[in-house]
N, C-alpha and C positions, 0 to 999 in steps of 0.2 A: 705617504700612500697615498698616489691619482685615482681621485673618484670615478669608477665604472661605472656608462650605463647599462644597465642590466634590463632588457626587458621583455614583456612577459610573456609571450616568446617563448626567447631561453631558461627563463623561469619554469612554462609547461615543456620543455623537449626536456629538459634536469629530472622535468620528475616522471615524466614519459619513463627516463633510465635508469630514473631511482624506484619507485615508488616511491619517494619522502612527497611529507605536505606541503606545500603551495609555499609557505613563507621560511618552512629550514630550507628549500632551494634555493630561497631568497637572499635567504640571511650566507648561505657555501657561498654562491654564485662571488657577490660580496664582499667577501670574506676572502672570495680563490681569485680574484681581479677579472669573472668572467671569464675566467679557463676554467672546461668541464671538467678536466682528467682532478685537476686541484679542486675544487665544489664536490665530487663522485667523492674522495679524498677525505672530506673532511666530512660529511654523510658515513662515513663510512665511522669513523674514528669515534661519533656521536652513537654509534650503533643503529642510526636509521634511517640507513642504506640494509636492509638485508632480503629482501629480492629484488632481481634485477624489474622485473616486471609484470605487473598484475592481472593488468588483461582480460589476460588471457580462463582465470579465474572463474569460478562460478562458487556466487556469496549465496546460499542456499540457506544459511542460519540467518538467524538475530533477531530481533527484540522485533515487534512491532505496540502500538502504544495508541490507544484512545480516547479519549476525550474532549468535555463540552462547554462550554462558561457555565460564568456561574445564572446564569438565567438559563441555560438549555432550551439556546434559540441557534444556539451555535456550535458544528461539532468541528476536530479533527483527527486524522490517523497520521500518524510516521511509523515510517521503517525503515530501522538502522539494519543492511546486513552486513555481515562474512561470513567467512569460508566454514567457523568451526563452529558447534553446541559449545563445549568447550568458553569460547571466547565468551558468547552471550550470555552464561548464565554467571560473568564474573559482571560485579557487583557496580564494579566505575564504567564499566561500559551500559549497563542499564541506564547509570545516571548521567548519562553521556544522551542518551537515547532520548529521556524522560526531559531534559533541559529544553532539546530541537523540538521537542511536542510540547512544551511551555515555551519557544517560539513561538508558532505555529500558530499556537491558538492564539496568543494575541499580538501575531498581529497580520493572522487571519489573508495570508495570498494567493493571489488567485493558482497557481501551478507549480509544478515541481521547481521548476528553474524557478520561478524566484523567490520563491522557499531558501533556494540554495546562495544568492545573494545579499540573504539577510546579516546581520550580522552575528553574531555569535558568542564572538564577547572582542576588546577592545584591538581595531587595525584584522582583530581579525574574521571571515565567513563562516557563515558552515561551512558552504565549497571546501575554501580552506582545512576546518576544523576535520571536515569526513576525510581532506588526501589525508594528512598527517598523519589521522590514525594506520591508513597505510604503512608507513613505516616504523609510528611506535607498537603495535602491537604484530605489523609481520604478514596480516594477513588481507587480504582484500576488504576492504568494508568502502558502501555502498546507501548511499540515501536511496531506496530505493523508490519507496513509495509517500503516496502524497496522496491524501484526498480528503473532498471538504463539504458541512453541509450543512444547510439550513432549515431551524420550522417552527412552525407554534411548538411544537415540544422533542429535542433532540438527546436519543437517552445511548448511552454504551451500552457495548458487552466487549470486558479482555478477556478471553480467555485466563486460566491460572501458571500453562507455560509461556504465557506471553508471545504466542506465537499465532494469534489470532485474534482478529479484533471486529466489532459491528460498531457503523452508528446506524440509527436508526431513527425519521424524522415524520411524528403526524403531524398531524391538521391543526389538533386541538390541545390547548395543553391538560395538564393533571393526571394524565393516563402514564405513570411510569413506568411503574409496575409490569402494566398490559405491554408497554416498549419491549421493557429488562426483556419479559421470556418471548416477545416476536424477535429481539435481537439472538433471541440463543438461538433461536426455531433453524435464522439464517445463517448461522454462523454450524448447524449438525446438516441443514436437508441442502445448501447452497443454492437458492434458487438463483435464476438468471434475472427474472426479476419484479418489480413487485405489483403488474398484470401484464395480461395477453397484450392491452396495449403497447404496454412500452417495450417488446419483444421486435427486437431489427426486419423489417418485411424481409427480408432474403432467410435470414432464418426459419421463415415464417413458409418461404416458398420450397428451402430444401426437405423441411418435415413430411410437407404433402408430396415432393415427390417422392422421400425414402416412403414413404408411405404407403402410394402409390404399388410402389418394385417391387416391398413385399408380399403385397397382396398380390400383388402378378407371379409370385413366387407363390402362393399357395396354390394358384388356380382358380383367380377367382377370373370370374366374369368382368371384361371391360371394360360395359358400362355404367360396372359395380366397384369399379377402384378409387371416386371421386368420392361417392359418398363412403367405402373402408376408410382412405388415408382422412377426410377432412373426422372420423371419431377417433380415431387414433392423432389430430393434432388434437381433439380436446381431451384425449389422457396427458398429450403434452402440455398442455395448458396450465392442466391441473396437476401434476409433478415439477413440473421449474417454474412459476407464478406464486409468488408466493403469498397474495392473497386467495388463491385457486387452492391452495399447498392444506390439507388436513393437519390443521392444531392437534399440535405434538403430548398437547395436557389436557386433549381430550376427543378422538378420535371422529366422533360425532360429527362437528362441525369441521368448516372448512375456519381459514384466517379470517376470511372476510366476515363470515359470521359472526365469529368470536368476539371481531370488533363492532359489529353492529349489537349484537347485550347488551355493550356496555357504554353503548354512547348511539344513537341512532346520525350516518353522515363520520361516524370515526373512521378518517382512514390512515395509511402510510400514503408518504407522499414521494417517500426516497429512499434508498439504503449506499449504503458501501463499506465491501467486506474487504477484509485482506487478511489474506494467509502465508504464511511462509511454511 
């Protein structure tokens, strides 16, 4: 058999045609000496080309995992997504997601793309492993989300159904229980930012305009619209910023007041929330 040069573009083309993984496509093209139909036949014989193309499908199910470094100063979240809950609950699939989370934590890459390029095992990147699962499982599989965070203390919350995870960073160490309480609050109350200072100015402008229009529709005087809309904006901040929210375990306190009751100056420096 003469040696045929197989390009990355050819491998990608076959992957798009069959939904099989990059390594499987490469092997099939080598065995078929570069012939696409022959390579497709090889993949079909192995049961790998189970669907023609899965890019138009939605991966709405999956597994989300958050974990921290041993010293709790760094944390990551990964979401390995698939099409059905049946696949997401499979122990092998969960183990696959866990290994990817372990790799993410060990290497702490800056982005999802950088994570996908890391080796999963000898000669196979995470990107290739994810692609391979499309053929093995017969569903669209994708590493849909990757987040990371650093802090004096980073705490995680993983919901029992493995579909929602939170990372929360504090500016002081020694408050793991408080951090976990707040991570659970984030999962339940879904704030958009830590404080009003972190909210995109465009969102603030939009809320002010909405407040004015609501007041106008209620028949309020034009010279009162600004004051009324700012009052509604403050309510928006109270409901949608973590520090401004009522603390779920004691509604007599805001989250910020709860933290100050533990130690003056204690605060949240950031959080990441990923849910499927």
